[in-house]
C-alpha positions in Angstrom: 56.4 7.1 31.0 56.0 7.7 27.2 56.0 3.9 26.6 53.2 3.6 29.1 51.2 6.3 27.3 51.9 4.7 23.9 50.7 1.3 25.2 47.5 2.9 26.6 46.9 4.7 23.4 47.4 1.5 21.4 44.9 -0.3 23.7 42.3 2.5 23.3 42.7 2.5 19.5 42.4 -1.3 19.5 39.2 -1.1 21.6 37.8 1.6 19.3 38.6 -0.4 16.3 36.8 -3.5 17.8 33.8 -1.3 18.6 33.7 0.1 15.0 34.0 -3.3 13.4 31.2 -4.6 15.7 28.9 -1.7 14.7 29.7 -2.2 11.0 28.9 -5.9 11.3 25.7 -5.1 13.1 24.7 -2.6 10.4 25.5 -5.2 7.7 23.3 -7.8 9.5 20.4 -5.3 9.8 20.7 -4.3 6.1 20.6 -8.0 5.1 17.6 -8.6 7.2 15.9 -5.5 5.8 16.5 -6.8 2.3 15.0 -10.2 3.2 11.9 -8.8 5.0 9.0 -8.6 2.6 7.8 -5.1 1.8 4.2 -4.1 2.1 2.2 -3.5 -1.1 1.5 0.1 -1.9 -2.2 -0.2 -0.9 -1.4 -1.3 2.7 -0.2 1.1 5.3 2.0 0.1 8.2 -0.9 -0.1 10.6 -2.6 -2.7 8.5 -5.3 -0.5 7.0 -6.1 -1.0 3.4 -6.1 2.1 1.3 -9.2 3.2 -0.6 -10.2 1.0 -3.5 -10.3 4.2 -5.7 -6.6 4.4 -5.5 -6.4 1.3 -7.7 -8.3 3.0 -10.5 -7.2 5.7 -12.9 -9.3 8.8 -13.3 -10.7 7.6 -16.6 -11.7 4.3 -15.2 -13.5 6.0 -12.2 -15.2 8.4 -14.6 -16.4 5.5 -16.8 -17.8 3.6 -13.8 -19.7 6.7 -12.6 -21.0 7.5 -16.1 -22.2 3.9 -16.5 -23.9 3.9 -13.1 -25.5 7.2 -13.9 -26.7 6.0 -17.2 -28.3 2.9 -15.6 -30.0 5.1 -13.0 -31.4 7.5 -15.6 -32.6 4.7 -17.9 -34.3 3.0 -14.9 -36.1 6.2 -13.9 -37.1 6.9 -17.5 -38.3 3.4 -18.5 -40.0 2.2 -15.3 -42.9 3.6 -13.4 -42.7 1.5 -10.3 -40.8 3.0 -7.3 -40.1 -0.5 -6.0 -38.2 -1.3 -9.2 -36.3 1.9 -9.2 -35.2 1.4 -5.6 -34.3 -2.2 -6.3 -32.1 -1.2 -9.2 -30.4 1.5 -7.1 -29.7 -1.0 -4.3 -28.5 -3.7 -6.7 -26.2 -1.1 -8.4 -24.8 0.0 -5.1 -24.1 -3.6 -4.0 -22.9 -4.9 -7.3 -20.8 -2.0 -8.6 -17.6 -2.9 -6.7 -17.7 -6.5 -7.7 -18.5 -5.7 -11.4 -15.7 -3.1 -11.6 -13.2 -5.6 -10.2 -14.4 -8.3 -12.7 -14.3 -5.9 -15.6 -11.1 -4.0 -14.8 -9.1 -6.4 -12.7 -7.6 -6.0 -9.3 -4.5 -4.1 -10.2 -4.0 -0.5 -11.2 -4.4 0.5 -14.8 
C-alpha cells in the first residue's frame, strides 16, 4: 500500500515539475518576444493618438515662441493701418508658427 502511495506521489510530483517547466519556458518565450517587440515612442499612446506638440518643447522654448508671435502681432498693429494686412499677418502667423518652430527648434525635445 505505501509503495502504491509513493508511486502516485512520484507521478504527481513529476507532472507538477513538467507543468512548472512548461510555464517557465512559456514565460521565457514571452519575455524574449517582449524584448524584440519595438516600443512606442514617448509621444504616442497605445491607442495611436499622438500627444500634444507642446510636450516636445521646453517651457523656455514655448515662452520664446509666444513672445516672438506677440511681438510680431504688436508690431503689425503699430506699423500698419490696414485691417486686411493685420488679419493677413495674424492668419499667416497662425498657419506658419508650427512649421517655423519645427524648422527652428527641430523635431525632438530640447
